[in-house]
C-alpha positions in Angstrom: -19.3 26.8 1.1 -20.8 27.1 -2.4 -24.6 27.1 -2.3 -26.5 24.9 -4.7 -29.3 26.7 -6.6 -32.7 25.2 -7.4 -35.5 23.4 -5.7 -35.6 20.0 -4.0 -35.9 18.1 -7.4 -32.7 19.7 -8.7 -30.9 19.1 -5.5 -31.9 15.4 -5.5 -30.8 15.2 -9.2 -27.4 16.6 -8.3 -27.0 14.0 -5.5 -27.9 11.2 -7.9 -25.6 12.5 -10.7 -22.6 13.0 -8.3 -23.1 9.5 -6.9 -23.2 8.0 -10.5 -19.9 9.8 -11.3 -18.4 8.4 -8.1 -19.4 4.9 -8.9 -18.2 5.2 -12.5 -14.9 6.6 -11.4 -14.6 3.9 -8.7 -15.2 1.2 -11.3 -12.4 2.7 -13.5 -10.1 2.9 -10.5 -10.8 -0.7 -9.4 -10.3 -1.9 -13.0 -6.9 -0.2 -13.0 -5.7 -1.4 -9.6 -6.8 -5.0 -10.5 -4.6 -4.8 -13.6 -1.7 -3.5 -11.4 -2.1 -6.6 -9.3 -2.1 -8.8 -12.5 0.9 -7.0 -14.1 3.0 -7.2 -10.9 2.1 -10.8 -10.0 0.3 -10.1 -6.7 -1.2 -13.0 -4.7 -5.0 -13.6 -4.6 -5.0 -12.6 -0.9 -3.3 -9.3 -1.8 -5.6 -8.6 -4.7 -8.8 -9.2 -2.8 -7.9 -7.9 0.6 -5.7 -5.0 -0.3 -5.8 -3.9 -4.0 -9.5 -4.4 -4.8 -10.5 -3.3 -1.3 -8.6 0.0 -1.6 -10.1 0.5 -5.0 -13.7 0.0 -3.9 -13.1 2.1 -0.8 -12.1 5.1 -3.0 -15.4 7.0 -3.3 -16.2 7.3 0.4 -12.5 7.9 1.3 -12.3 10.8 -1.2 -15.6 12.2 0.1 -14.1 12.3 3.6 -10.8 13.7 2.4 -12.3 16.5 0.4 -14.8 17.4 3.1 -12.3 17.3 5.9 -9.1 18.6 4.3 -10.4 20.9 1.6 -13.8 22.4 2.5 -13.4 22.3 6.3 -16.7 23.9 7.2 -18.8 22.4 10.1 -21.3 21.1 7.6 -18.7 19.5 5.4 -17.0 18.0 8.4 -20.3 16.3 9.4 -20.6 14.9 5.8 -17.0 13.6 6.0 -17.4 12.0 9.4 -20.6 10.4 8.1 -18.7 8.9 5.2 -15.9 7.6 7.4 -18.3 5.9 9.9 -20.9 4.9 7.4 -18.6 2.6 5.4 -17.8 0.2 8.3 -21.4 0.3 9.3 -22.6 -0.9 5.9 -19.8 -3.3 5.2 -20.0 -5.0 8.7 -23.8 -5.5 8.4 -25.3 -5.4 4.8 -22.2 -6.5 2.9 -21.5 -9.4 5.3 -25.2 -10.3 5.2 -25.1 -10.3 1.3 -22.2 -12.8 1.4 -24.1 -15.1 3.7 -27.3 -15.0 1.7 -25.4 -15.7 -1.6 -23.6 -18.6 0.1 -26.9 -20.1 1.4 -28.6 -19.8 -2.0 -25.7 -21.4 -3.8 -26.0 -25.1 -4.6 -23.0 -27.2 -3.4 -22.5 -30.9 -2.9 -23.5 -32.3 0.6 -20.9 -32.3 3.3 -19.1 -29.4 1.6 -18.5 -26.1 3.4 -20.7 -23.4 2.0 -18.0 -20.8 2.4 -14.4 -21.6 1.6 -12.5 -19.0 3.6 -9.3 -19.5 5.5 -10.5 -19.1 9.1 -7.1 -18.0 10.4 -7.0 -15.2 7.9 -10.6 -14.2 8.8 -9.9 -14.3 12.5 -6.7 -12.1 12.1 -8.6 -9.5 10.0 -11.7 -9.4 12.2 -9.6 -9.1 15.4 -7.5 -6.3 14.0 -10.6 -4.5 12.7 -12.5 -4.8 16.1 -9.5 -3.5 18.0 -8.8 -0.6 15.5 -12.4 0.5 15.3 -12.8 0.3 19.1 -9.7 2.6 19.4 -11.2 5.1 16.9 -14.5 5.2 18.8 -12.7 5.5 22.1 -10.7 8.5 20.9 -14.0 10.5 20.5 -14.6 10.4 24.3 -11.4 12.5 25.0 -10.7 14.1 21.6 -7.7 16.2 22.6 -5.1 16.7 19.9 -2.7 14.4 21.7 -5.3 11.6 21.9 -6.3 12.0 18.3 -2.7 12.1 17.0 -1.8 9.0 19.0 -4.9 7.1 17.9 -4.2 8.1 14.3 -0.7 6.8 14.5 -1.8 3.5 16.0 -4.5 2.8 13.4 -2.1 3.5 10.6 0.4 1.1 12.2 -2.5 -1.4 12.4 -3.1 -1.1 8.6 0.6 -1.5 7.9 0.5 -4.7 9.9 -2.5 -5.8 7.8 -0.7 -5.1 4.6 2.4 -6.9 5.7 0.3 -10.0 6.7 -1.3 -10.2 3.3 1.7 -9.4 1.1 3.9 -11.9 3.0 1.3 -14.8 2.9 2.8 -17.9 1.3 0.2 -18.2 -1.4 0.3 -18.5 -5.2 -0.3 -15.4 -7.3 -3.9 -14.7 -8.4 -5.0 -16.6 -11.5 -7.9 -14.3 -12.1 -7.6 -12.1 -15.2 -9.3 -8.8 -14.6 -11.9 -7.4 -17.1 -10.2 -5.6 -20.0 -8.8 -2.2 -19.2 -11.3 0.6 -20.0 -8.6 2.7 -21.6 -7.5 -0.2 -23.8 -10.5 -2.5 -24.4 -9.0 -4.2 -27.4 -5.8 -5.3 -25.6 -5.7 -8.6 -23.7 -2.8 -7.3 -21.7 -2.7 -3.5 -21.5 0.4 -1.3 -21.4 1.5 0.0 -18.0 1.2 3.6 -19.1 -2.5 3.1 -20.0 -3.2 1.5 -16.6 -1.7 4.4 -14.7 -3.4 6.9 -17.0 -6.7 5.4 -16.2 -5.9 5.4 -12.5 -5.0 9.1 -12.6 -8.2 10.0 -14.5 -10.3 8.1 -12.1 -8.8 10.0 -9.1 -9.4 13.3 -10.8 -13.1 12.5 -11.5 -13.5 11.2 -8.0 -12.2 14.3 -6.4 -14.5 16.5 -8.5 -17.5 14.3 -7.9 -16.8 14.2 -4.2 -16.9 18.0 -4.0 -20.2 18.1 -5.8 -21.7 15.3 -3.7 -20.7 17.1 -0.4 -22.4 20.3 -1.5 -25.5 18.3 -2.6 -25.7 16.5 0.8 -25.5 19.8 2.7 -28.2 21.3 0.5 -30.4 18.1 1.0 -29.9 18.2 4.8 -30.9 21.9 4.9 -34.1 21.3 2.8 -35.1 18.3 5.0 -34.1 20.0 8.2 -31.8 17.1 9.1 -28.2 17.0 10.4 -25.7 16.7 7.5 -24.2 13.8 9.5 -27.5 11.8 9.5 -28.0 12.4 5.7 -24.4 11.4 5.0 -24.6 8.3 7.2 -27.4 7.0 5.0 -26.5 8.3 1.6 -22.7 8.1 1.4 -22.2 4.4 2.2 -25.3 3.1 0.4 -24.2 4.5 -2.9 -20.4 4.4 -2.6 -20.4 0.8 -1.5 -22.1 -0.3 -4.7 -18.7 -1.3 -6.3 -18.0 -3.4 -3.1 -21.3 -5.2 -3.4 -20.8 -5.8 -7.1 -17.4 -7.3 -6.5 -18.9 -9.6 -3.8 -21.7 -10.7 -6.1 -19.3 -11.5 -9.0 -16.7 -13.4 -6.9 -19.4 -15.4 -5.0 -20.9 -16.5 -8.3 -17.4 -17.7 -9.4 -16.9 -19.6 -6.1 -14.1 -17.2 -5.1 -15.3 -16.9 -1.5 -12.0 -15.8 0.0 -11.8 -12.9 -2.5 -15.3 -11.8 -1.7 -14.9 -12.0 2.1 -11.4 -10.5 2.0 -12.5 -7.6 -0.2 -15.2 -6.6 2.4 -12.9 -7.0 5.4 -10.0 -5.2 3.6 -12.3 -2.3 2.8 -13.4 -2.2 6.5 -9.7 -2.1 7.6 -8.8 0.6 5.1 -11.7 2.9 6.1 -11.2 2.4 9.8 -7.5 3.1 9.6 -6.6 5.5 6.8 -10.0 7.4 6.5 -10.4 7.5 10.3 -6.9 8.8 10.8 -7.7 11.7 8.3 -11.0 12.4 10.2 -9.4 12.4 13.6 -6.6 14.7 12.6 -8.7 17.1 10.5 -11.8 17.5 12.7 -12.6 17.8 16.4 -13.8 14.2 16.3 -16.8 14.8 18.6 -19.5 12.3 17.6 -23.3 12.7 17.8 -25.6 10.0 19.1 -26.5 8.8 15.5 -22.7 8.4 14.8 -22.3 6.2 18.0 -25.3 4.1 16.9 -23.6 3.5 13.5 -20.3 2.7 15.2 -22.0 0.2 17.5 -23.8 -1.6 14.6 -20.7 -2.0 12.6 -18.6 -3.1 15.6 -21.3 -5.6 16.7 -21.4 -7.1 13.2 -17.7 -7.7 13.1 -17.6 -8.9 16.7 -20.4 -11.5 16.0 -18.3 -12.8 13.0 -15.2 -12.9 15.1 -16.8 -14.9 17.9 -18.6 -17.2 15.5 -15.5 -17.9 13.4 -13.3 -18.5 16.5 -15.8 -20.9 18.0 -16.9 -22.8 14.9 -13.4 -22.6 13.2 -15.0 -21.6 9.9 -16.9 -18.6 8.5 -20.6 -19.4 8.9 -23.1 -18.1 6.3 -25.9 -17.9 9.0 -23.7 -15.7 11.2 -23.0 -13.4 8.2 -26.7 -13.2 7.4 -27.4 -12.3 11.1 -25.1 -9.3 10.8 -27.7 -7.5 8.6 -30.0 -7.4 11.7 -27.6 -4.8 13.3 -28.2 -2.4 10.4 -32.0 -2.8 10.9 -31.5 -2.1 14.6 -29.4 0.9 13.8 -32.0 2.3 11.4 -34.7 1.9 14.1 -32.6 3.6 16.8 -31.8 6.6 14.5 -35.4 7.0 13.5 -36.7 7.1 17.0 -33.7 9.2 18.3 -34.7 12.2 16.1 
């Protein structure tokens, strides 16, 4: 593992700069994949729950992939696991809470649902996530290679089922025009080659920034005398989920509730299937107490929304807001568990 030189101020600066690069690259990637959805006539469900969700999940997924598949040291593995678990934690608590708060603050006519989300789609996605995440957590209690390989195969199958469900929905194609392509800002409809060139460049920058971020987190954990897992659990998702929260804010302001909710739930599914499969296959998958606390908070947030939506037959803003309480509870538990 390459050592970072310099004092705490320089190390902190390196963390910040690497995170900025990750967010910028993620924005470029999301912009490109949104145009892929527009150019190929994908439905609104597919754009929000799959295309945009994968794009906004890119930073933390690449952090995990580089840490677990390329660097492979015990410290980098801890950072990678922190990124994998931290994403469902933040999405299932803070991101859900943000949707609920924005819905409650929005002015809508009386007797109108504050959130317009297809409850059947929400229940399907939440159920699949809860089952998938529970399987991922369960695999850590007997992490033999056979168990990890079987669990990885099952979570990938679950994500394929999620993709099939959204791509086969009988729904009109998205009428949302993405922001202009960064590589062709003057063109109302960019060329395919420019879209894929931007996609490739975003991936290259993300891989480089991920490597830098991992080294910076390890150096930070050493200087603070904390576990790299703990530092990664807080730093990785908070910064790398900024594109997700930005998408949510934009779509909620436009009244595109299903896109906002589907984007968050789609990112949760992607992280809990693809990223978790990488982590289970490329690491011993033995979790620390702080990791179990993060898993519990994210799982409880999703379970609360599943029960609320199933009983009320609609996605309730108040229930979404309540999910944020699980993140606060998690932060308290981790603080006093040190």
